[in-house]
GURO-930761 format. One record per residue (C-alpha): residue in three letters; x, y, z. Coordinates in steps of 0.2 Angstrom, whole numbers, plus 5000, padded with zeros to 4 digits. Each point is the difference from the previous one (the first is absolute). Layout:
<rs>
+------+------+------+------+
! code !    x !    y !    z !
+------+------+------+------+
!  ALA !    X !    Y !    Z !
...
+------+------+------+------+
</rs>
This chain:
<rs>
+------+------+------+------+
! code !    x !    y !    z !
+------+------+------+------+
!  MET ! 5094 ! 6445 ! 5846 !
!  SER ! 4983 ! 4991 ! 5000 !
!  LEU ! 5009 ! 4988 ! 4988 !
!  ILE ! 5016 ! 4997 ! 5010 !
!  VAL ! 4989 ! 4997 ! 5016 !
!  ILE ! 4989 ! 4987 ! 4993 !
!  LEU ! 5014 ! 4991 ! 4991 !
!  LEU ! 5011 ! 4999 ! 5017 !
!  SER ! 4985 ! 4996 ! 5010 !
!  LEU ! 4994 ! 4985 ! 4988 !
!  GLY ! 5019 ! 4995 ! 4999 !
!  ILE ! 5001 ! 4999 ! 5019 !
!  GLU ! 4982 ! 4991 ! 5001 !
!  ARG ! 5005 ! 4987 ! 4988 !
!  PHE ! 5019 ! 4997 ! 5001 !
!  LEU ! 5005 ! 5004 ! 5017 !
!  GLY ! 4985 ! 4991 ! 5009 !
!  SER ! 4982 ! 5006 ! 5004 !
!  VAL ! 4998 ! 5012 ! 5014 !
!  GLU ! 4982 ! 4992 ! 5003 !
!  ASP ! 5004 ! 4998 ! 5018 !
!  TYR ! 5002 ! 5019 ! 5003 !
!  ARG ! 4984 ! 5005 ! 4992 !
!  ARG ! 4990 ! 5000 ! 5015 !
!  PHE ! 4983 ! 5009 ! 5001 !
!  GLU ! 4993 ! 4996 ! 5016 !
!  TRP ! 5004 ! 5017 ! 5006 !
!  PHE ! 4989 ! 5008 ! 4987 !
!  GLU ! 4986 ! 4989 ! 5003 !
!  ALA ! 5001 ! 5004 ! 5020 !
!  TYR ! 5001 ! 5019 ! 4995 !
!  ALA ! 4985 ! 4997 ! 4988 !
!  ASP ! 4990 ! 4993 ! 5014 !
!  TRP ! 5005 ! 5012 ! 5013 !
!  VAL ! 4996 ! 5014 ! 4989 !
!  TYR ! 4982 ! 4993 ! 4996 !
!  ALA ! 4998 ! 4996 ! 5019 !
!  ARG ! 5004 ! 5019 ! 5004 !
!  MET ! 4987 ! 5006 ! 4988 !
!  ASP ! 4986 ! 4989 ! 5009 !
!  GLY ! 4983 ! 5008 ! 4999 !
!  MET ! 5004 ! 5011 ! 4985 !
!  SER ! 4990 ! 4994 ! 4985 !
!  LEU ! 5012 ! 5007 ! 4988 !
!  ARG ! 5014 ! 4986 ! 5004 !
!  ASP ! 4990 ! 4988 ! 4990 !
!  GLY ! 5005 ! 5007 ! 4983 !
!  PRO ! 5013 ! 5011 ! 4991 !
!  VAL ! 5002 ! 5011 ! 5016 !
!  GLY ! 5006 ! 4984 ! 5009 !
!  VAL ! 5012 ! 4996 ! 4986 !
!  ILE ! 5008 ! 5016 ! 4999 !
!  ALA ! 5001 ! 5000 ! 5020 !
!  ILE ! 5010 ! 4985 ! 4999 !
!  MET ! 5011 ! 5002 ! 4985 !
!  VAL ! 5004 ! 5019 ! 4999 !
!  PRO ! 5011 ! 5000 ! 5016 !
!  VAL ! 5011 ! 4985 ! 4994 !
!  ILE ! 5001 ! 5007 ! 4982 !
!  LEU ! 5005 ! 5018 ! 5007 !
!  LEU ! 5013 ! 4992 ! 5011 !
!  VAL ! 5009 ! 4991 ! 4984 !
!  TRP ! 4998 ! 5016 ! 4990 !
!  ALA ! 5009 ! 5010 ! 5014 !
!  ILE ! 5013 ! 4987 ! 5002 !
!  ASN ! 5003 ! 5001 ! 4980 !
!  GLU ! 5001 ! 5018 ! 5001 !
!  LEU ! 5011 ! 5001 ! 5014 !
!  ALA ! 5012 ! 4987 ! 4991 !
!  TYR ! 5000 ! 5011 ! 4986 !
!  GLY ! 5005 ! 5015 ! 5010 !
!  LEU ! 5015 ! 4992 ! 5007 !
!  THR ! 5006 ! 4991 ! 4984 !
!  PRO ! 4992 ! 4992 ! 4985 !
!  VAL ! 5010 ! 4984 ! 5005 !
!  PHE ! 4990 ! 4998 ! 5016 !
!  ALA ! 4984 ! 5003 ! 4989 !
!  PHE ! 5006 ! 4986 ! 4988 !
!  LEU ! 5003 ! 4988 ! 5014 !
!  PHE ! 4983 ! 5004 ! 5007 !
!  ALA ! 4991 ! 4997 ! 4984 !
!  ILE ! 5009 ! 4983 ! 4998 !
!  GLY ! 4994 ! 4995 ! 5017 !
!  VAL ! 4982 ! 5006 ! 4997 !
!  VAL ! 4999 ! 4990 ! 4985 !
!  LEU ! 5007 ! 4984 ! 5007 !
!  TYR ! 4989 ! 5002 ! 5015 !
!  SER ! 4985 ! 5003 ! 4989 !
!  ILE ! 5002 ! 4985 ! 4988 !
!  GLY ! 4992 ! 4984 ! 5005 !
!  PRO ! 4998 ! 4998 ! 5014 !
!  LYS ! 5002 ! 4982 ! 4994 !
!  ASP ! 5011 ! 4994 ! 4986 !
!  LEU ! 4990 ! 4997 ! 4984 !
!  TYR ! 5013 ! 4990 ! 4991 !
!  ARG ! 5003 ! 4990 ! 5015 !
!  ASP ! 4983 ! 4995 ! 5002 !
!  ALA ! 4997 ! 4996 ! 4982 !
!  GLU ! 5017 ! 4991 ! 4998 !
!  GLY ! 4996 ! 4990 ! 5016 !
!  TYR ! 4983 ! 4994 ! 4994 !
!  LEU ! 5009 ! 4994 ! 4983 !
!  ASP ! 5013 ! 4991 ! 5008 !
!  ALA ! 4988 ! 4993 ! 5011 !
!  MET ! 4988 ! 4994 ! 4986 !
!  GLU ! 5016 ! 4993 ! 4991 !
!  ARG ! 5004 ! 4989 ! 5014 !
!  GLY ! 4981 ! 4994 ! 5000 !
!  ASP ! 4997 ! 5008 ! 5018 !
!  GLN ! 4983 ! 5006 ! 4998 !
!  GLU ! 5000 ! 5005 ! 5019 !
!  GLY ! 5014 ! 5010 ! 4997 !
!  GLY ! 4994 ! 5009 ! 4985 !
!  ALA ! 4984 ! 5003 ! 5010 !
!  TRP ! 5009 ! 5009 ! 5013 !
!  TYR ! 5010 ! 5012 ! 4988 !
!  ALA ! 4984 ! 5004 ! 4992 !
!  ALA ! 4992 ! 5005 ! 5018 !
!  GLU ! 5016 ! 5010 ! 5001 !
!  MET ! 4996 ! 5009 ! 4984 !
!  LEU ! 4982 ! 5004 ! 5003 !
!  GLU ! 5003 ! 5002 ! 5019 !
!  ARG ! 4985 ! 4988 ! 5004 !
!  ASP ! 4996 ! 4981 ! 4999 !
!  VAL ! 4999 ! 4993 ! 4983 !
!  THR ! 4988 ! 4986 ! 4996 !
!  GLY ! 4996 ! 4991 ! 4984 !
!  THR ! 5008 ! 4987 ! 4989 !
!  PRO ! 5018 ! 5002 ! 4995 !
!  ALA ! 4995 ! 5006 ! 4984 !
!  GLU ! 4988 ! 5013 ! 5007 !
!  VAL ! 5014 ! 5006 ! 5011 !
!  ALA ! 5012 ! 5001 ! 4986 !
!  GLN ! 4988 ! 5011 ! 4990 !
!  THR ! 4997 ! 5010 ! 5017 !
!  MET ! 5019 ! 5002 ! 5001 !
!  THR ! 5001 ! 5006 ! 4982 !
!  ASN ! 4987 ! 5014 ! 5003 !
!  ALA ! 5008 ! 5004 ! 5017 !
!  VAL ! 5017 ! 5004 ! 4992 !
!  LEU ! 4992 ! 5012 ! 4988 !
!  VAL ! 4991 ! 5009 ! 5014 !
!  LYS ! 5012 ! 4999 ! 5015 !
!  SER ! 5014 ! 5007 ! 4988 !
!  THR ! 4992 ! 5017 ! 5001 !
!  GLU ! 4997 ! 5000 ! 5018 !
!  ARG ! 5018 ! 4993 ! 5006 !
!  LEU ! 5010 ! 5008 ! 4986 !
!  LEU ! 4993 ! 5010 ! 4985 !
!  GLY ! 4989 ! 5012 ! 5011 !
!  VAL ! 5015 ! 5004 ! 5011 !
!  LEU ! 5011 ! 5005 ! 4984 !
!  PHE ! 4985 ! 5010 ! 4992 !
!  TRP ! 4997 ! 5011 ! 5015 !
!  PHE ! 5018 ! 5002 ! 5004 !
!  VAL ! 5004 ! 5006 ! 4983 !
!  LEU ! 4984 ! 5011 ! 5001 !
!  ALA ! 5002 ! 5007 ! 5018 !
!  GLY ! 5016 ! 4994 ! 5007 !
!  PRO ! 5003 ! 4992 ! 5016 !
!  VAL ! 4983 ! 5007 ! 5007 !
!  GLY ! 4990 ! 4991 ! 4984 !
!  ALA ! 5008 ! 4983 ! 5004 !
!  ILE ! 4996 ! 5000 ! 5018 !
!  LEU ! 4983 ! 5007 ! 4998 !
!  TYR ! 4997 ! 4985 ! 4988 !
!  ARG ! 5007 ! 4987 ! 5012 !
!  LEU ! 4990 ! 5007 ! 5014 !
!  ALA ! 4984 ! 5000 ! 4990 !
!  CYS ! 5003 ! 4982 ! 4996 !
!  VAL ! 5004 ! 4996 ! 5019 !
!  ALA ! 4984 ! 5009 ! 5007 !
!  ARG ! 4989 ! 4992 ! 4986 !
!  ALA ! 5006 ! 4983 ! 5007 !
!  HIS ! 4999 ! 5004 ! 5018 !
!  THR ! 4981 ! 5006 ! 4998 !
!  ALA ! 4996 ! 4986 ! 4988 !
!  GLY ! 4984 ! 4991 ! 5006 !
!  GLN ! 4995 ! 5015 ! 5011 !
!  ASP ! 4982 ! 5007 ! 4998 !
!  SER ! 5004 ! 5017 ! 5002 !
!  GLY ! 5001 ! 5017 ! 4990 !
!  LEU ! 5019 ! 5000 ! 5004 !
!  ALA ! 5003 ! 4983 ! 4991 !
!  ARG ! 4990 ! 5007 ! 4985 !
!  SER ! 5010 ! 5015 ! 4999 !
!  MET ! 5016 ! 4991 ! 5002 !
!  ASP ! 4996 ! 4989 ! 4986 !
!  ASP ! 4995 ! 5015 ! 4990 !
!  LEU ! 5016 ! 5009 ! 5002 !
!  TYR ! 5009 ! 4983 ! 4995 !
!  MET ! 4990 ! 5000 ! 4984 !
!  ILE ! 5003 ! 5018 ! 4996 !
!  LEU ! 5020 ! 4997 ! 5001 !
!  LEU ! 4998 ! 4984 ! 4991 !
!  TRP ! 4989 ! 5008 ! 4985 !
!  PRO ! 5014 ! 5008 ! 4990 !
!  VAL ! 5013 ! 4986 ! 5004 !
!  ALA ! 4988 ! 4986 ! 4994 !
!  ARG ! 4997 ! 5010 ! 4983 !
!  LEU ! 5019 ! 5002 ! 4998 !
!  THR ! 5004 ! 4982 ! 5004 !
!  MET ! 4986 ! 4995 ! 4988 !
!  LEU ! 5009 ! 5009 ! 4987 !
!  SER ! 5017 ! 4993 ! 5005 !
!  TYR ! 4993 ! 4982 ! 5000 !
!  ALA ! 4994 ! 5003 ! 4982 !
!  VAL ! 5018 ! 5006 ! 4995 !
!  SER ! 5008 ! 4986 ! 5010 !
!  GLY ! 4989 ! 4986 ! 4993 !
!  SER ! 4987 ! 4998 ! 4986 !
!  PHE ! 4995 ! 5018 ! 4996 !
!  VAL ! 4984 ! 4994 ! 4989 !
!  GLU ! 4994 ! 4988 ! 5013 !
!  ALA ! 5002 ! 5012 ! 5015 !
!  PHE ! 4989 ! 5013 ! 4990 !
!  ASN ! 4988 ! 4987 ! 4995 !
!  HIS ! 4997 ! 4997 ! 5018 !
!  TRP ! 4993 ! 5018 ! 5004 !
!  ARG ! 4981 ! 5001 ! 5000 !
!  SER ! 4999 ! 5018 ! 4992 !
!  VAL ! 5010 ! 5016 ! 5002 !
!  SER ! 4987 ! 5008 ! 5010 !
!  GLU ! 5000 ! 4985 ! 5013 !
!  LEU ! 5018 ! 5000 ! 4999 !
!  TRP ! 4999 ! 5015 ! 5012 !
!  GLN ! 4987 ! 4994 ! 5012 !
!  TRP ! 5006 ! 4980 ! 5000 !
!  ASP ! 5004 ! 4994 ! 5016 !
!  SER ! 5020 ! 5002 ! 5001 !
!  GLU ! 5004 ! 4982 ! 5007 !
!  GLU ! 4988 ! 4992 ! 4986 !
!  LEU ! 5009 ! 5011 ! 4987 !
!  LEU ! 5017 ! 4994 ! 5005 !
!  VAL ! 4994 ! 4981 ! 5000 !
!  SER ! 4992 ! 5002 ! 4983 !
!  SER ! 5013 ! 5009 ! 4991 !
!  GLY ! 5014 ! 4991 ! 5008 !
!  ARG ! 4992 ! 4984 ! 4994 !
!  GLY ! 4997 ! 5007 ! 4984 !
!  ALA ! 5018 ! 5004 ! 4998 !
!  LEU ! 5005 ! 4983 ! 5004 !
!  ARG ! 4987 ! 4993 ! 4988 !
!  LEU ! 4992 ! 4990 ! 5015 !
!  GLU ! 4983 ! 4995 ! 4995 !
!  PRO ! 4986 ! 4993 ! 5012 !
!  ARG ! 5002 ! 4981 ! 5001 !
!  PRO ! 4984 ! 4990 ! 4997 !
!  GLU ! 4993 ! 4992 ! 5016 !
!  ALA ! 5006 ! 4982 ! 5002 !
!  PRO ! 4998 ! 4987 ! 5015 !
!  GLU ! 5012 ! 5003 ! 5013 !
!  ALA ! 5011 ! 4986 ! 4995 !
!  GLU ! 5003 ! 5005 ! 4984 !
!  GLN ! 5004 ! 5018 ! 5004 !
!  GLU ! 5018 ! 5006 ! 4994 !
!  VAL ! 5010 ! 5008 ! 5013 !
!  ASP ! 5008 ! 5014 ! 4989 !
!  ILE ! 5015 ! 5007 ! 5009 !
!  ASP ! 5007 ! 5007 ! 4985 !
!  SER ! 4987 ! 5013 ! 5000 !
!  VAL ! 5006 ! 5005 ! 5017 !
!  ARG ! 5018 ! 5001 ! 4993 !
!  ASP ! 4995 ! 5010 ! 4985 !
!  ALA ! 4991 ! 5013 ! 5011 !
!  LEU ! 5016 ! 5001 ! 5011 !
!  GLY ! 5009 ! 5002 ! 4983 !
!  LEU ! 4987 ! 5015 ! 4994 !
!  ILE ! 5002 ! 5009 ! 5016 !
!  ARG ! 5020 ! 5000 ! 4998 !
!  ARG ! 4998 ! 5007 ! 4982 !
!  THR ! 4987 ! 5013 ! 5006 !
!  VAL ! 5014 ! 5006 ! 5013 !
!  ILE ! 5013 ! 5000 ! 4987 !
!  VAL ! 4988 ! 5011 ! 4988 !
!  TRP ! 4996 ! 5011 ! 5015 !
!  LEU ! 5019 ! 5004 ! 5003 !
!  THR ! 5003 ! 5002 ! 4982 !
!  VAL ! 4987 ! 5013 ! 4999 !
!  LEU ! 5006 ! 5009 ! 5016 !
!  ALA ! 5018 ! 5000 ! 4992 !
!  LEU ! 4994 ! 5008 ! 4985 !
!  LEU ! 4989 ! 5014 ! 5010 !
!  THR ! 5015 ! 5002 ! 5011 !
!  LEU ! 5012 ! 5002 ! 4984 !
!  THR ! 4988 ! 5013 ! 4992 !
!  GLY ! 4997 ! 5009 ! 5017 !
!  TRP ! 4982 ! 4996 ! 5002 !
!  ALA ! 5004 ! 4990 ! 5016 !
!  SER ! 5013 ! 5004 ! 5014 !
+------+------+------+------+
</rs>
């Protein structure tokens, strides 16, 4: 069922129009702030206990609804799973931001390109057009896990509970970013824990979907592979798979704006999704996945 749910969700997202406007998480941010405030005076709130207090009730609610849906009829559970996956993807459209940047740059609209880059990174982007293009390439390689691949991975592994857990971890991390608190650090730790297996699987997928040898050449060592920062790993292996070598420093006027690397990175993500769906289809046929 996981394969069909993912295919239908991706089809709805891509061909029937993005549901981005319906992916609102202000409720969760307000709820997280409320729980944190209710634990005022408790030193344990600035750590894993605070994360558990915020996350577990929502996760249990999703689990209970899923079980109730199964108890009524598998059709309800199927529809619920599609709804959760659609809600968990994003929340912004990776392809829209990347393609919007490419369209703007092809028209010579550098200001528009910078706007789409800011949408991708969810922060202001500074630097020369050449530097922004490189930043966009790296962002596509990393944001693909946050907006799409991570959701698919955890959905296959743990169903709707896994998908919503990953999305809420991303939302909570962004919501607490910049805060000097134990809760912010713990939310970041939760995100990195959930990202760790996704990044390693994505790295292998980049190698299969691009230049296998070059992707492997960008690994430092087998031992460091397990300890390497996940986001750095995604950038390094992705650029290796695309055969993108560091460019020598040049005066600003001579810097080449390489938007083709952004287009190539987007193509790599599309091929990676196809690889994942193919593997999932094979696992489904052999009975290893449901």
